[in-house]
LONUVEX-877702 format. One record per residue (C-alpha): residue number from 1; residue in one letter; x, y, z. Coordinates in Angstrom, 2 decimals. Layout:
LOZA  num  residu        X        Y        Z
LOZA  NUM       A        X        Y        Z
...
This chain:
LOZA  num  residu        X        Y        Z
LOZA    1       X   -82.02    21.80   -29.99
LOZA    2       X   -78.35    22.61   -29.69
LOZA    3       X   -78.59    25.20   -32.48
LOZA    4       X   -81.63    26.94   -31.02
LOZA    5       X   -80.01    27.01   -27.57
LOZA    6       X   -76.74    28.39   -29.05
LOZA    7       X   -78.67    31.30   -30.68
LOZA    8       X   -80.54    32.11   -27.50
LOZA    9       X   -77.43    31.94   -25.33
LOZA   10       X   -75.06    33.88   -27.56
LOZA   11       X   -77.58    36.73   -27.78
LOZA   12       X   -78.15    36.83   -23.96
LOZA   13       X   -75.21    39.12   -23.05
LOZA   14       X   -76.43    41.71   -25.70
LOZA   15       X   -79.86    41.65   -23.91
LOZA   16       X   -78.12    41.81   -20.45
LOZA   17       X   -75.17    44.11   -20.97
LOZA   18       X   -74.11    43.66   -17.37
LOZA   19       X   -72.93    40.18   -18.21
LOZA   20       X   -69.96    41.75   -19.97
LOZA   21       X   -68.89    43.39   -16.67
LOZA   22       X   -66.69    40.59   -15.12
LOZA   23       X   -64.19    40.47   -18.03
LOZA   24       X   -64.53    44.23   -18.61
LOZA   25       X   -63.31    44.94   -15.05
LOZA   26       X   -60.28    42.55   -15.62
LOZA   27       X   -59.06    44.65   -18.47
LOZA   28       X   -59.99    47.91   -16.79
LOZA   29       X   -57.65    46.93   -13.88
LOZA   30       X   -55.02    45.89   -16.43
LOZA   31       X   -54.93    49.20   -18.32
LOZA   32       X   -55.96    51.77   -15.60
LOZA   33       X   -53.94    50.29   -12.82
LOZA   34       X   -51.02    48.31   -14.37
LOZA   35       X   -50.40    50.47   -17.38
LOZA   36       X   -50.66    53.50   -15.18
LOZA   37       X   -48.01    52.11   -12.80
LOZA   38       X   -45.74    51.34   -15.79
LOZA   39       X   -46.31    54.87   -17.28
LOZA   40       X   -45.51    56.65   -14.00
LOZA   41       X   -42.57    54.36   -13.07
LOZA   42       X   -40.23    56.94   -14.49
LOZA   43       X   -42.01    59.81   -12.65
LOZA   44       X   -41.47    60.81    -9.08
LOZA   45       X   -41.92    59.24    -6.62
LOZA   46       X   -42.05    55.77    -8.34
LOZA   47       X   -38.86    56.60   -10.16
LOZA   48       X   -36.99    56.45    -6.93
LOZA   49       X   -37.71    52.63    -6.76
LOZA   50       X   -38.29    51.64   -10.36
LOZA   51       X   -35.78    53.86   -12.01
LOZA   52       X   -32.55    51.98   -10.83
LOZA   53       X   -34.20    48.59   -11.71
LOZA   54       X   -35.24    49.75   -15.19
LOZA   55       X   -31.81    51.31   -15.76
LOZA   56       X   -29.98    48.07   -14.74
LOZA   57       X   -31.97    45.62   -16.75
LOZA   58       X   -33.15    47.62   -19.79
LOZA   59       X   -30.76    50.48   -20.05
LOZA   60       X   -31.22    54.33   -20.06
LOZA   61       X   -33.33    54.32   -23.25
LOZA   62       X   -36.21    52.72   -21.34
LOZA   63       X   -36.33    55.74   -19.01
LOZA   64       X   -37.00    58.26   -21.79
LOZA   65       X   -39.45    58.75   -24.65
LOZA   66       X   -39.90    56.89   -27.03
LOZA   67       X   -37.96    54.01   -25.44
LOZA   68       X   -40.11    54.11   -22.36
LOZA   69       X   -43.17    53.42   -24.54
LOZA   70       X   -41.65    50.32   -26.07
LOZA   71       X   -40.60    49.20   -22.59
LOZA   72       X   -44.15    49.66   -21.36
LOZA   73       X   -45.42    47.63   -24.33
LOZA   74       X   -42.89    44.82   -23.61
LOZA   75       X   -43.86    44.65   -19.92
LOZA   76       X   -47.54    44.65   -20.82
LOZA   77       X   -47.14    41.76   -23.26
LOZA   78       X   -45.01    39.75   -20.71
LOZA   79       X   -47.46    40.24   -17.88
LOZA   80       X   -50.72    39.89   -19.83
LOZA   81       X   -51.08    36.16   -19.06
LOZA   82       X   -51.07    36.89   -15.36
LOZA   83       X   -54.23    39.03   -15.69
LOZA   84       X   -55.74    36.53   -18.13
LOZA   85       X   -55.02    33.54   -15.87
LOZA   86       X   -55.68    34.87   -12.41
LOZA   87       X   -58.15    37.71   -12.77
LOZA   88       X   -59.65    36.21   -15.90
LOZA   89       X   -60.35    32.90   -14.17
LOZA   90       X   -61.92    34.74   -11.20
LOZA   91       X   -64.01    36.70   -13.72
LOZA   92       X   -65.26    33.61   -15.40
LOZA   93       X   -66.33    32.14   -11.96
LOZA   94       X   -68.51    35.13   -11.25
LOZA   95       X   -69.77    35.31   -14.88
LOZA   96       X   -71.10    31.78   -14.50
LOZA   97       X   -72.94    32.81   -11.39
LOZA   98       X   -74.38    35.85   -13.15
LOZA   99       X   -75.47    33.81   -16.09
LOZA  100       X   -77.11    31.19   -13.93
LOZA  101       X   -78.99    33.85   -11.94
LOZA  102       X   -80.17    35.38   -15.20
LOZA  103       X   -81.29    32.11   -16.70
LOZA  104       X   -82.80    30.58   -13.55
LOZA  105       X   -83.76    33.61   -11.55
LOZA  106       X   -82.06    31.91    -8.68
LOZA  107       X   -79.40    33.19    -6.24
LOZA  108       X   -76.16    31.21    -5.82
LOZA  109       X   -74.37    31.80    -2.60
LOZA  110       X   -70.67    32.37    -2.90
LOZA  111       X   -68.63    29.38    -1.69
LOZA  112       X   -64.99    30.06    -1.04
LOZA  113       X   -63.93    26.40    -1.47
LOZA  114       X   -65.74    26.03    -4.75
LOZA  115       X   -64.10    29.25    -5.88
LOZA  116       X   -60.66    28.02    -4.75
LOZA  117       X   -61.25    24.61    -6.42
LOZA  118       X   -62.42    26.23    -9.70
LOZA  119       X   -59.39    28.57    -9.73
LOZA  120       X   -56.92    25.72    -8.90
LOZA  121       X   -58.26    23.44   -11.70
LOZA  122       X   -58.58    26.25   -14.23
LOZA  123       X   -55.16    27.59   -13.56
LOZA  124       X   -53.69    24.03   -13.71
LOZA  125       X   -55.29    23.54   -17.10
LOZA  126       X   -53.85    26.84   -18.29
LOZA  127       X   -50.33    25.87   -17.43
LOZA  128       X   -50.74    22.40   -18.91
LOZA  129       X   -52.21    23.62   -22.15
LOZA  130       X   -50.43    26.95   -22.72
LOZA  131       X   -47.10    26.47   -21.09
LOZA  132       X   -46.44    22.73   -20.82
LOZA  133       X   -47.88    21.25   -23.95
LOZA  134       X   -46.02    23.68   -26.40
LOZA  135       X   -42.60    22.88   -24.86
LOZA  136       X   -43.22    19.15   -24.96
LOZA  137       X   -44.55    19.35   -28.56
LOZA  138       X   -41.60    21.40   -29.77
LOZA  139       X   -39.19    18.84   -28.14
LOZA  140       X   -41.14    16.14   -29.89
LOZA  141       X   -40.66    17.77   -33.33
LOZA  142       X   -36.97    18.00   -32.51
LOZA  143       X   -36.85    14.37   -31.79
LOZA  144       X   -38.50    13.57   -35.11
LOZA  145       X   -35.86    15.77   -36.83
LOZA  146       X   -38.34    17.03   -39.29
LOZA  147       X   -36.88    19.77   -41.55
LOZA  148       X   -39.34    22.55   -41.68
LOZA  149       X   -39.12    26.29   -42.19
LOZA  150       X   -39.54    28.53   -39.04
LOZA  151       X   -42.90    29.81   -40.31
LOZA  152       X   -44.24    26.28   -40.90
LOZA  153       X   -42.97    25.14   -37.51
LOZA  154       X   -44.79    28.07   -35.88
LOZA  155       X   -48.01    27.28   -37.71
LOZA  156       X   -47.83    23.62   -36.89
LOZA  157       X   -47.16    24.34   -33.12
LOZA  158       X   -49.88    27.03   -33.02
LOZA  159       X   -52.41    24.68   -34.65
LOZA  160       X   -51.53    21.75   -32.23
LOZA  161       X   -51.78    24.10   -29.19
LOZA  162       X   -55.19    25.32   -30.32
LOZA  163       X   -56.45    21.78   -30.95
LOZA  164       X   -55.09    20.41   -27.63
LOZA  165       X   -56.46    23.38   -25.59
LOZA  166       X   -59.90    23.10   -27.27
LOZA  167       X   -60.18    19.46   -26.32
LOZA  168       X   -58.66    19.92   -22.90
LOZA  169       X   -60.96    22.88   -22.00
LOZA  170       X   -63.97    20.93   -23.33
LOZA  171       X   -63.30    18.00   -21.06
LOZA  172       X   -63.40    20.04   -17.91
LOZA  173       X   -65.66    23.08   -18.46
LOZA  174       X   -69.01    21.41   -17.88
LOZA  175       X   -67.90    19.64   -14.75
LOZA  176       X   -66.64    22.99   -13.50
LOZA  177       X   -69.83    24.81   -14.44
LOZA  178       X   -71.80    21.98   -12.74
LOZA  179       X   -69.80    22.37    -9.59
LOZA  180       X   -70.58    26.12    -9.42
LOZA  181       X   -74.23    26.18   -10.35
LOZA  182       X   -75.16    23.16    -8.23
LOZA  183       X   -73.27    24.76    -5.30
LOZA  184       X   -71.43    21.53    -4.35
LOZA  185       X   -68.29    19.64    -5.30
LOZA  186       X   -70.40    16.64    -6.42
LOZA  187       X   -71.84    18.91    -9.11
LOZA  188       X   -68.61    18.07   -10.95
LOZA  189       X   -70.16    14.66   -11.64
LOZA  190       X   -73.46    16.30   -12.97
LOZA  191       X   -71.27    18.23   -15.32
LOZA  192       X   -69.81    15.01   -16.74
LOZA  193       X   -73.29    13.95   -17.74
LOZA  194       X   -73.72    17.12   -19.65
LOZA  195       X   -70.28    16.73   -21.27
LOZA  196       X   -71.32    13.45   -22.77
LOZA  197       X   -74.10    15.21   -24.63
LOZA  198       X   -72.29    18.38   -25.66
LOZA  199       X   -68.63    17.28   -26.05
LOZA  200       X   -68.33    17.75   -29.91
LOZA  201       X   -70.18    21.11   -29.98
LOZA  202       X   -68.07    22.30   -27.09
LOZA  203       X   -64.86    21.31   -28.92
LOZA  204       X   -66.02    23.25   -32.01
LOZA  205       X   -66.93    26.24   -29.84
LOZA  206       X   -63.51    26.39   -28.18
LOZA  207       X   -61.77    25.84   -31.55
LOZA  208       X   -63.64    28.75   -33.03
LOZA  209       X   -62.94    30.99   -30.04
LOZA  210       X   -59.20    30.23   -29.99
LOZA  211       X   -58.96    30.69   -33.84
LOZA  212       X   -60.28    34.19   -33.60
LOZA  213       X   -56.89    35.34   -32.16
LOZA  214       X   -54.78    33.71   -34.87
LOZA  215       X   -54.69    36.89   -37.09
LOZA  216       X   -53.41    38.92   -34.09
LOZA  217       X   -50.48    36.59   -33.65
LOZA  218       X   -49.35    36.85   -37.29
LOZA  219       X   -50.21    40.51   -38.02
LOZA  220       X   -48.92    42.20   -34.93
LOZA  221       X   -45.14    41.53   -35.58
LOZA  222       X   -45.43    43.02   -39.07
LOZA  223       X   -47.34    46.10   -37.60
LOZA  224       X   -44.55    46.66   -35.06
LOZA  225       X   -42.06    46.95   -37.82
LOZA  226       X   -44.20    49.37   -39.80
LOZA  227       X   -43.68    53.14   -40.37
LOZA  228       X   -46.83    53.86   -38.31
LOZA  229       X   -45.07    52.59   -35.08
LOZA  230       X   -41.85    54.32   -36.10
LOZA  231       X   -43.55    57.68   -36.44
LOZA  232       X   -46.08    57.24   -33.58
LOZA  233       X   -44.71    54.89   -30.86
LOZA  234       X   -47.98    54.95   -28.96
LOZA  235       X   -49.52    53.00   -31.66
LOZA  236       X   -47.92    49.82   -30.32
LOZA  237       X   -50.76    49.58   -27.91
LOZA  238       X   -53.33    49.30   -30.69
LOZA  239       X   -53.19    45.45   -31.05
LOZA  240       X   -53.15    44.66   -27.32
LOZA  241       X   -56.13    46.90   -26.74
LOZA  242       X   -58.15    45.58   -29.76
LOZA  243       X   -57.24    41.96   -28.73
LOZA  244       X   -58.45    42.55   -25.11
LOZA  245       X   -61.74    44.09   -26.35
LOZA  246       X   -62.31    41.05   -28.58
LOZA  247       X   -61.44    38.92   -25.51
LOZA  248       X   -64.13    40.51   -23.47
LOZA  249       X   -66.66    39.65   -26.13
LOZA  250       X   -65.40    36.16   -26.92
LOZA  251       X   -65.06    35.04   -23.28
LOZA  252       X   -68.45    36.37   -22.33
LOZA  253       X   -70.19    34.87   -25.41
LOZA  254       X   -68.43    31.39   -24.92
LOZA  255       X   -69.47    31.14   -21.23
LOZA  256       X   -73.04    32.29   -22.07
LOZA  257       X   -73.37    29.44   -24.54
LOZA  258       X   -71.84    26.92   -22.21
LOZA  259       X   -74.01    27.85   -19.23
LOZA  260       X   -77.03    27.88   -21.67
LOZA  261       X   -76.31    24.41   -22.79
LOZA  262       X   -75.97    23.27   -19.20
LOZA  263       X   -79.31    24.88   -18.37
LOZA  264       X   -80.96    23.15   -21.34
LOZA  265       X   -79.56    19.82   -20.15
LOZA  266       X   -81.03    20.40   -16.66
LOZA  267       X   -84.42    21.35   -18.15
LOZA  268       X   -84.51    18.22   -20.24
LOZA  269       X   -83.57    16.02   -17.31
LOZA  270       X   -79.94    15.12   -18.23
LOZA  271       X   -78.95    16.10   -14.71
């Protein structure tokens, strides 16, 4: 049953293209608005405000081509998590609503307090898993005084972060989905019932989703040192753009499967 539901759910966004819209708009804002601001920060009139700040902290090279391109790339990489966490979390909330409307042909009224609760918990999980856990784990490795090469340490930390986040997200995602689709905070408890049934498949789903981005992490640094970037500075944006396009698909498909599983659990009387 889980396999059949998975295939139906993962194909749903390709039959309802509008389901890709929430995450598409996140990255549209990211590139059209934010990258646009970064690009024009050395042009009048933004240069009047941004110019002195850039000059002070990044030097005169960041104000002129090609240094400005590399500065834009650095700013984009540093700020990407803000879009992923805040706008991405909001996008996932509305995607869950869209998916439920599509599956059940039923309207869900927007509830600000549910929205706020969902954002608060999801953002908290992000900081715990993506910011807090790596720091604690690296300090733990330091305490153990294990002698490993930097590459091995990076691989161990990355693998541990992926495993931890997959399990952490799996524990909370169905209670959060239940809260949204049931339209009440007590829906959190309904989601726990679904979690008991789908915990292992959900962990595997998140593990797979997170693992898709591992090649980007290891290949991008080598690409930045390549002759391609040296001869064409604008090519530094290839990896962020490709990674974000992949994110649109992965995020949408993952939530489609999760909401599909919740729907199946409801049909079969689990909740």
